[in-house]
TIVO-2410 file (N, C-alpha, C; in nm, 3 decimals):
# residues 120
REC num residu      c1      c2      c3 atome chaine
REC   1      M  -1.281  -3.666   0.252     N      A
REC   1      M  -1.184  -3.777   0.308    CA      A
REC   1      M  -1.100  -3.735   0.393     C      A
REC   2      S  -1.093  -3.756   0.521     N      A
REC   2      S  -1.012  -3.721   0.613    CA      A
REC   2      S  -0.907  -3.830   0.650     C      A
REC   3      P  -0.766  -3.774   0.645     N      A
REC   3      P  -0.667  -3.902   0.647    CA      A
REC   3      P  -0.654  -3.932   0.793     C      A
REC   4      A  -0.602  -4.039   0.839     N      A
REC   4      A  -0.575  -4.089   0.980    CA      A
REC   4      A  -0.455  -4.004   1.014     C      A
REC   5      P  -0.463  -3.971   1.156     N      A
REC   5      P  -0.341  -3.865   1.201    CA      A
REC   5      P  -0.219  -3.953   1.164     C      A
REC   6      G  -0.113  -3.870   1.097     N      A
REC   6      G   0.003  -3.910   1.085    CA      A
REC   6      G   0.023  -3.966   0.931     C      A
REC   7      K  -0.082  -3.958   0.854     N      A
REC   7      K  -0.068  -4.020   0.739    CA      A
REC   7      K  -0.099  -3.913   0.607     C      A
REC   8      L  -0.033  -3.796   0.627     N      A
REC   8      L  -0.027  -3.684   0.530    CA      A
REC   8      L   0.089  -3.737   0.425     C      A
REC   9      S   0.044  -3.706   0.286     N      A
REC   9      S   0.163  -3.707   0.174    CA      A
REC   9      S   0.221  -3.571   0.169     C      A
REC  10      G   0.345  -3.558   0.138     N      A
REC  10      G   0.429  -3.446   0.098    CA      A
REC  10      G   0.529  -3.458  -0.011     C      A
REC  11      C   0.590  -3.364  -0.031     N      A
REC  11      C   0.708  -3.348  -0.121    CA      A
REC  11      C   0.801  -3.229  -0.097     C      A
REC  12      V   0.928  -3.241  -0.154     N      A
REC  12      V   1.011  -3.140  -0.133    CA      A
REC  12      V   1.031  -3.122  -0.278     C      A
REC  13      A   1.060  -2.995  -0.325     N      A
REC  13      A   1.089  -2.966  -0.460    CA      A
REC  13      A   1.214  -2.832  -0.437     C      A
REC  14      T   1.329  -2.879  -0.500     N      A
REC  14      T   1.431  -2.788  -0.484    CA      A
REC  14      T   1.449  -2.707  -0.613     C      A
REC  15      W   1.441  -2.583  -0.628     N      A
REC  15      W   1.464  -2.501  -0.790    CA      A
REC  15      W   1.613  -2.414  -0.742     C      A
REC  16      V   1.688  -2.450  -0.846     N      A
REC  16      V   1.810  -2.364  -0.850    CA      A
REC  16      V   1.809  -2.286  -0.974     C      A
REC  17      T   1.835  -2.177  -0.952     N      A
REC  17      T   1.828  -2.064  -1.046    CA      A
REC  17      T   1.966  -1.993  -1.066     C      A
REC  18      W   2.018  -1.997  -1.187     N      A
REC  18      W   2.143  -1.933  -1.204    CA      A
REC  18      W   2.121  -1.823  -1.331     C      A
REC  19      D   2.139  -1.697  -1.286     N      A
REC  19      D   2.113  -1.588  -1.409    CA      A
REC  19      D   2.248  -1.524  -1.454     C      A
REC  20      G   2.369  -1.621  -1.440     N      A
REC  20      G   2.525  -1.567  -1.515    CA      A
REC  20      G   2.585  -1.527  -1.408     C      A
REC  21      T   2.533  -1.453  -1.317     N      A
REC  21      T   2.651  -1.397  -1.213    CA      A
REC  21      T   2.631  -1.461  -1.064     C      A
REC  22      W   2.504  -1.507  -1.038     N      A
REC  22      W   2.480  -1.561  -0.901    CA      A
REC  22      W   2.373  -1.690  -0.918     C      A
REC  23      T   2.380  -1.764  -0.804     N      A
REC  23      T   2.271  -1.863  -0.827    CA      A
REC  23      T   2.204  -1.843  -0.692     C      A
REC  24      S   2.056  -1.886  -0.717     N      A
REC  24      S   1.978  -1.877  -0.594    CA      A
REC  24      S   1.912  -2.033  -0.571     C      A
REC  25      K   1.884  -2.078  -0.469     N      A
REC  25      K   1.821  -2.188  -0.446    CA      A
REC  25      K   1.684  -2.183  -0.362     C      A
REC  26      E   1.595  -2.236  -0.393     N      A
REC  26      E   1.483  -2.236  -0.322    CA      A
REC  26      E   1.434  -2.332  -0.308     C      A
REC  27      I   1.390  -2.379  -0.176     N      A
REC  27      I   1.338  -2.510  -0.138    CA      A
REC  27      I   1.177  -2.504  -0.104     C      A
REC  28      V   1.103  -2.572  -0.175     N      A
REC  28      V   0.954  -2.572  -0.150    CA      A
REC  28      V   0.908  -2.711  -0.090     C      A
REC  29      Y   0.817  -2.686   0.033     N      A
REC  29      Y   0.780  -2.799   0.073    CA      A
REC  29      Y   0.616  -2.812   0.062     C      A
REC  30      G   0.577  -2.911   0.009     N      A
REC  30      G   0.428  -2.938  -0.019    CA      A
REC  30      G   0.358  -3.050   0.071     C      A
REC  31      I   0.242  -3.019   0.134     N      A
REC  31      I   0.188  -3.105   0.231    CA      A
REC  31      I   0.039  -3.134   0.165     C      A
REC  32      T  -0.009  -3.245   0.159     N      A
REC  32      T  -0.147  -3.285   0.127    CA      A
REC  32      T  -0.192  -3.361   0.222     C      A
REC  33      S  -0.335  -3.350   0.237     N      A
REC  33      S  -0.396  -3.462   0.330    CA      A
REC  33      S  -0.455  -3.574   0.247     C      A
REC  34      L  -0.440  -3.572   0.114     N      A
REC  34      L  -0.490  -3.691   0.034    CA      A
REC  34      L  -0.385  -3.791   0.080     C      A
REC  35      P  -0.445  -3.938   0.081     N      A
REC  35      P  -0.348  -4.038   0.097    CA      A
REC  35      P  -0.228  -4.045   0.001     C      A
REC  36      A  -0.156  -4.143   0.038     N      A
REC  36      A  -0.039  -4.139  -0.082    CA      A
REC  36      A  -0.086  -4.214  -0.216     C      A
REC  37      A  -0.176  -4.301  -0.184     N      A
REC  37      A  -0.236  -4.369  -0.314    CA      A
REC  37      A  -0.301  -4.254  -0.417     C      A
REC  38      L  -0.358  -4.149  -0.345     N      A
REC  38      L  -0.433  -4.032  -0.449    CA      A
REC  38      L  -0.343  -3.932  -0.465     C      A
REC  39      A  -0.215  -3.913  -0.430     N      A
REC  39      A  -0.143  -3.840  -0.445    CA      A
REC  39      A   0.014  -3.866  -0.458     C      A
REC  40      P   0.017  -3.972  -0.576     N      A
REC  40      P   0.181  -4.007  -0.595    CA      A
REC  40      P   0.258  -3.902  -0.634     C      A
REC  41      P   0.375  -3.910  -0.616     N      A
REC  41      P   0.480  -3.799  -0.644    CA      A
REC  41      P   0.486  -3.745  -0.776     C      A
REC  42      A   0.418  -3.825  -0.874     N      A
REC  42      A   0.424  -3.775  -1.004    CA      A
REC  42      A   0.302  -3.657  -1.013     C      A
REC  43      H   0.197  -3.689  -0.936     N      A
REC  43      H   0.060  -3.592  -0.931    CA      A
REC  43      H   0.139  -3.452  -0.832     C      A
REC  44      L   0.229  -3.480  -0.731     N      A
REC  44      L   0.229  -3.386  -0.662    CA      A
REC  44      L   0.364  -3.284  -0.734     C      A
REC  45      N   0.449  -3.353  -0.808     N      A
REC  45      N   0.527  -3.282  -0.903    CA      A
REC  45      N   0.468  -3.189  -1.030     C      A
REC  46      H   0.345  -3.235  -1.053     N      A
REC  46      H   0.269  -3.202  -1.161    CA      A
REC  46      H   0.211  -3.059  -1.090     C      A
REC  47      Y   0.158  -3.073  -0.977     N      A
REC  47      Y   0.093  -2.936  -0.906    CA      A
REC  47      Y   0.204  -2.848  -0.894     C      A
REC  48      E   0.300  -2.874  -0.835     N      A
REC  48      E   0.412  -2.794  -0.807    CA      A
REC  48      E   0.454  -2.726  -0.934     C      A
REC  49      R   0.469  -2.779  -1.056     N      A
REC  49      R   0.516  -2.710  -1.156    CA      A
REC  49      R   0.405  -2.642  -1.212     C      A
REC  50      T   0.267  -2.694  -1.221     N      A
REC  50      T   0.176  -2.598  -1.258    CA      A
REC  50      T   0.160  -2.484  -1.190     C      A
REC  51      H   0.176  -2.493  -1.034     N      A
REC  51      H   0.160  -2.359  -0.961    CA      A
REC  51      H   0.299  -2.267  -1.024     C      A
REC  52      R   0.421  -2.320  -1.032     N      A
REC  52      R   0.518  -2.236  -1.075    CA      A
REC  52      R   0.477  -2.188  -1.194     C      A
REC  53      G   0.440  -2.249  -1.292     N      A
REC  53      G   0.415  -2.177  -1.408    CA      A
REC  53      G   0.319  -2.068  -1.421     C      A
REC  54      V   0.210  -2.070  -1.320     N      A
REC  54      V   0.127  -1.957  -1.333    CA      A
REC  54      V   0.199  -1.828  -1.258     C      A
REC  55      E   0.282  -1.884  -1.168     N      A
REC  55      E   0.350  -1.766  -1.108    CA      A
REC  55      E   0.465  -1.677  -1.195     C      A
REC  56      N   0.530  -1.771  -1.284     N      A
REC  56      N   0.596  -1.712  -1.386    CA      A
REC  56      N   0.539  -1.658  -1.505     C      A
REC  57      R   0.412  -1.701  -1.553     N      A
REC  57      R   0.330  -1.656  -1.630    CA      A
REC  57      R   0.289  -1.523  -1.629     C      A
REC  58      L   0.199  -1.512  -1.517     N      A
REC  58      L   0.102  -1.419  -1.479    CA      A
REC  58      L   0.186  -1.328  -1.361     C      A
REC  59      H   0.214  -1.360  -1.262     N      A
REC  59      H   0.258  -1.280  -1.161    CA      A
REC  59      H   0.384  -1.196  -1.194     C      A
REC  60      W   0.461  -1.282  -1.266     N      A
REC  60      W   0.591  -1.211  -1.326    CA      A
REC  60      W   0.587  -1.101  -1.395     C      A
REC  61      V   0.480  -1.108  -1.482     N      A
REC  61      V   0.443  -1.024  -1.577    CA      A
REC  61      V   0.373  -0.893  -1.506     C      A
REC  62      R   0.292  -0.923  -1.413     N      A
REC  62      R   0.227  -0.797  -1.360    CA      A
REC  62      R   0.334  -0.738  -1.250     C      A
REC  63      D   0.431  -0.816  -1.186     N      A
REC  63      D   0.530  -0.751  -1.096    CA      A
REC  63      D   0.614  -0.660  -1.199     C      A
REC  64      V   0.668  -0.725  -1.283     N      A
REC  64      V   0.787  -0.678  -1.350    CA      A
REC  64      V   0.740  -0.566  -1.473     C      A
REC  65      T   0.667  -0.612  -1.585     N      A
REC  65      T   0.625  -0.546  -1.692    CA      A
REC  65      T   0.521  -0.419  -1.647     C      A
REC  66      F   0.427  -0.440  -1.536     N      A
REC  66      F   0.336  -0.361  -1.518    CA      A
REC  66      F   0.376  -0.281  -1.366     C      A
REC  67      R   0.491  -0.329  -1.311     N      A
REC  67      R   0.549  -0.260  -1.213    CA      A
REC  67      R   0.406  -0.272  -1.076     C      A
REC  68      E   0.357  -0.385  -1.075     N      A
REC  68      E   0.235  -0.370  -0.971    CA      A
REC  68      E   0.294  -0.357  -0.841     C      A
REC  69      D   0.416  -0.401  -0.804     N      A
REC  69      D   0.457  -0.393  -0.683    CA      A
REC  69      D   0.492  -0.254  -0.620     C      A
REC  70      N   0.527  -0.171  -0.713     N      A
REC  70      N   0.555  -0.040  -0.689    CA      A
REC  70      N   0.435   0.064  -0.688     C      A
REC  71      S   0.318   0.004  -0.721     N      A
REC  71      S   0.205   0.090  -0.717    CA      A
REC  71      S   0.149   0.138  -0.583     C      A
REC  72      Q   0.121   0.282  -0.581     N      A
REC  72      Q   0.101   0.357  -0.476    CA      A
REC  72      Q  -0.057   0.338  -0.446     C      A
REC  73      V  -0.126   0.284  -0.505     N      A
REC  73      V  -0.270   0.294  -0.499    CA      A
REC  73      V  -0.290   0.163  -0.401     C      A
REC  74      R  -0.346   0.191  -0.280     N      A
REC  74      R  -0.369   0.094  -0.184    CA      A
REC  74      R  -0.504   0.103  -0.093     C      A
REC  75      T  -0.594   0.184  -0.139     N      A
REC  75      T  -0.724   0.185  -0.063    CA      A
REC  75      T  -0.853   0.159  -0.128     C      A
REC  76      G  -0.941   0.136  -0.076     N      A
REC  76      G  -1.067   0.123  -0.142    CA      A
REC  76      G  -1.058  -0.005  -0.235     C      A
REC  77      T  -1.138  -0.003  -0.340     N      A
REC  77      T  -1.127  -0.111  -0.455    CA      A
REC  77      T  -1.058  -0.072  -0.562     C      A
REC  78      A  -0.968   0.041  -0.566     N      A
REC  78      A  -0.875   0.046  -0.667    CA      A
REC  78      A  -0.779  -0.057  -0.686     C      A
REC  79      P  -0.706  -0.069  -0.578     N      A
REC  79      P  -0.597  -0.185  -0.631    CA      A
REC  79      P  -0.662  -0.309  -0.702     C      A
REC  80      R  -0.763  -0.343  -0.647     N      A
REC  80      R  -0.846  -0.449  -0.738    CA      A
REC  80      R  -0.890  -0.440  -0.876     C      A
REC  81      A  -0.912  -0.316  -0.896     N      A
REC  81      A  -0.960  -0.273  -1.030    CA      A
REC  81      A  -0.849  -0.253  -1.129     C      A
REC  82      L  -0.759  -0.206  -1.064     N      A
REC  82      L  -0.633  -0.206  -1.165    CA      A
REC  82      L  -0.574  -0.346  -1.180     C      A
REC  83      A  -0.581  -0.424  -1.083     N      A
REC  83      A  -0.518  -0.577  -1.120    CA      A
REC  83      A  -0.622  -0.611  -1.223     C      A
REC  84      G  -0.738  -0.589  -1.223     N      A
REC  84      G  -0.832  -0.646  -1.337    CA      A
REC  84      G  -0.792  -0.576  -1.462     C      A
REC  85      F  -0.769  -0.464  -1.456     N      A
REC  85      F  -0.731  -0.404  -1.587    CA      A
REC  85      F  -0.597  -0.460  -1.639     C      A
REC  86      R  -0.517  -0.484  -1.525     N      A
REC  86      R  -0.370  -0.531  -1.590    CA      A
REC  86      R  -0.412  -0.692  -1.647     C      A
REC  87      N  -0.481  -0.743  -1.581     N      A
REC  87      N  -0.502  -0.899  -1.655    CA      A
REC  87      N  -0.589  -0.859  -1.787     C      A
REC  88      L  -0.664  -0.785  -1.774     N      A
REC  88      L  -0.739  -0.777  -1.907    CA      A
REC  88      L  -0.632  -0.748  -2.006     C      A
REC  89      A  -0.539  -0.652  -1.981     N      A
REC  89      A  -0.417  -0.629  -2.081    CA      A
REC  89      A  -0.348  -0.714  -2.126     C      A
REC  90      I  -0.305  -0.805  -2.009     N      A
REC  90      I  -0.233  -0.934  -2.045    CA      A
REC  90      I  -0.293  -1.042  -2.135     C      A
REC  91      S  -0.417  -1.062  -2.094     N      A
REC  91      S  -0.487  -1.159  -2.167    CA      A
REC  91      S  -0.545  -1.126  -2.324     C      A
REC  92      T  -0.550  -1.006  -2.326     N      A
REC  92      T  -0.601  -0.960  -2.469    CA      A
REC  92      T  -0.480  -0.985  -2.556     C      A
REC  93      A  -0.373  -0.940  -2.507     N      A
REC  93      A  -0.230  -0.946  -2.582    CA      A
REC  93      A  -0.212  -1.102  -2.604     C      A
REC  94      R  -0.225  -1.187  -2.506     N      A
REC  94      R  -0.196  -1.333  -2.544    CA      A
REC  94      R  -0.305  -1.394  -2.636     C      A
REC  95      L  -0.444  -1.350  -2.626     N      A
REC  95      L  -0.522  -1.395  -2.733    CA      A
REC  95      L  -0.491  -1.338  -2.878     C      A
REC  96      A  -0.426  -1.232  -2.896     N      A
REC  96      A  -0.372  -1.175  -3.009    CA      A
REC  96      A  -0.270  -1.241  -3.051     C      A
REC  97      G  -0.205  -1.330  -2.979     N      A
REC  97      G  -0.085  -1.410  -3.038    CA      A
REC  97      G   0.039  -1.317  -2.976     C      A
REC  98      R   0.042  -1.257  -2.902     N      A
REC  98      R   0.158  -1.163  -2.820    CA      A
REC  98      R   0.209  -1.250  -2.720     C      A
REC  99      A   0.321  -1.325  -2.737     N      A
REC  99      A   0.396  -1.394  -2.605    CA      A
REC  99      A   0.448  -1.285  -2.530     C      A
REC 100      D   0.536  -1.195  -2.591     N      A
REC 100      D   0.619  -1.084  -2.529    CA      A
REC 100      D   0.521  -0.973  -2.476     C      A
REC 101      I   0.479  -0.996  -2.375     N      A
REC 101      I   0.394  -0.850  -2.316    CA      A
REC 101      I   0.452  -0.733  -2.317     C      A
REC 102      A   0.573  -0.732  -2.284     N      A
REC 102      A   0.668  -0.605  -2.245    CA      A
REC 102      A   0.644  -0.530  -2.399     C      A
REC 103      H   0.697  -0.626  -2.505     N      A
REC 103      H   0.705  -0.571  -2.626    CA      A
REC 103      H   0.563  -0.519  -2.672     C      A
REC 104      A   0.473  -0.608  -2.653     N      A
REC 104      A   0.330  -0.566  -2.705    CA      A
REC 104      A   0.287  -0.438  -2.630     C      A
REC 105      R   0.329  -0.407  -2.503     N      A
REC 105      R   0.310  -0.272  -2.440    CA      A
REC 105      R   0.367  -0.167  -2.496     C      A
REC 106      R   0.520  -0.198  -2.522     N      A
REC 106      R   0.577  -0.071  -2.610    CA      A
REC 106      R   0.516  -0.072  -2.739     C      A
REC 107      D   0.459  -0.138  -2.806     N      A
REC 107      D   0.409  -0.119  -2.935    CA      A
REC 107      D   0.254  -0.020  -2.919     C      A
REC 108      L   0.212  -0.041  -2.812     N      A
REC 108      L   0.098   0.041  -2.785    CA      A
REC 108      L   0.139   0.171  -2.761     C      A
REC 109      L   0.237   0.203  -2.759     N      A
REC 109      L   0.282   0.378  -2.720    CA      A
REC 109      L   0.253   0.441  -2.813     C      A
REC 110      D   0.236   0.372  -2.937     N      A
REC 110      D   0.226   0.466  -3.067    CA      A
REC 110      D   0.071   0.446  -3.097     C      A
REC 111      H   0.020   0.533  -3.076     N      A
REC 111      H  -0.129   0.525  -3.059    CA      A
REC 111      H  -0.210   0.512  -3.191     C      A
REC 112      N  -0.129   0.530  -3.301     N      A
REC 112      N  -0.171   0.544  -3.423    CA      A
REC 112      N  -0.169   0.373  -3.471     C      A
REC 113      D  -0.088   0.315  -3.413     N      A
REC 113      D  -0.084   0.156  -3.463    CA      A
REC 113      D  -0.138   0.067  -3.348     C      A
REC 114      A  -0.205   0.122  -3.253     N      A
REC 114      A  -0.276   0.041  -3.138    CA      A
REC 114      A  -0.330  -0.079  -3.183     C      A
REC 115      F  -0.416  -0.056  -3.286     N      A
REC 115      F  -0.483  -0.171  -3.328    CA      A
REC 115      F  -0.423  -0.271  -3.400     C      A
REC 116      A  -0.297  -0.220  -3.475     N      A
REC 116      A  -0.233  -0.295  -3.526    CA      A
REC 116      A  -0.154  -0.440  -3.452     C      A
REC 117      V  -0.155  -0.383  -3.316     N      A
REC 117      V  -0.089  -0.476  -3.201    CA      A
REC 117      V  -0.165  -0.588  -3.211     C      A
REC 118      Y  -0.301  -0.588  -3.205     N      A
REC 118      Y  -0.404  -0.681  -3.199    CA      A
REC 118      Y  -0.451  -0.722  -3.321     C      A
REC 119      T  -0.386  -0.691  -3.445     N      A
REC 119      T  -0.431  -0.750  -3.588    CA      A
REC 119      T  -0.578  -0.700  -3.592     C      A
REC 120      I  -0.601  -0.578  -3.563     N      A
REC 120      I  -0.755  -0.536  -3.599    CA      A
REC 120      I  -0.735  -0.462  -3.751     C      A
***
């Protein structure tokens, strides 16, 4: 489906975050080539919230808990392999019912109780 020129749908979402000391404001613009009948505001809002949920649930854990942004590994396929291992660790912890990935990771520091983290 290709829209007629000038017939794009879009949305603007404003996210305000207050962490107790300062406020940040982020404005997100979304544009779709779907006609307005197929992309009503409720749909666009759902897609934006879903995308933001993925960002908060996975990427934040990778960036903060596993310090992925601080990694010095940048050549070859090693960065992709390490990202895969991080995703595996996050997924197995969540499948074991662990919502707090940082806490689960700290529990794994005691090698004698490593399997207890996953209720094995």
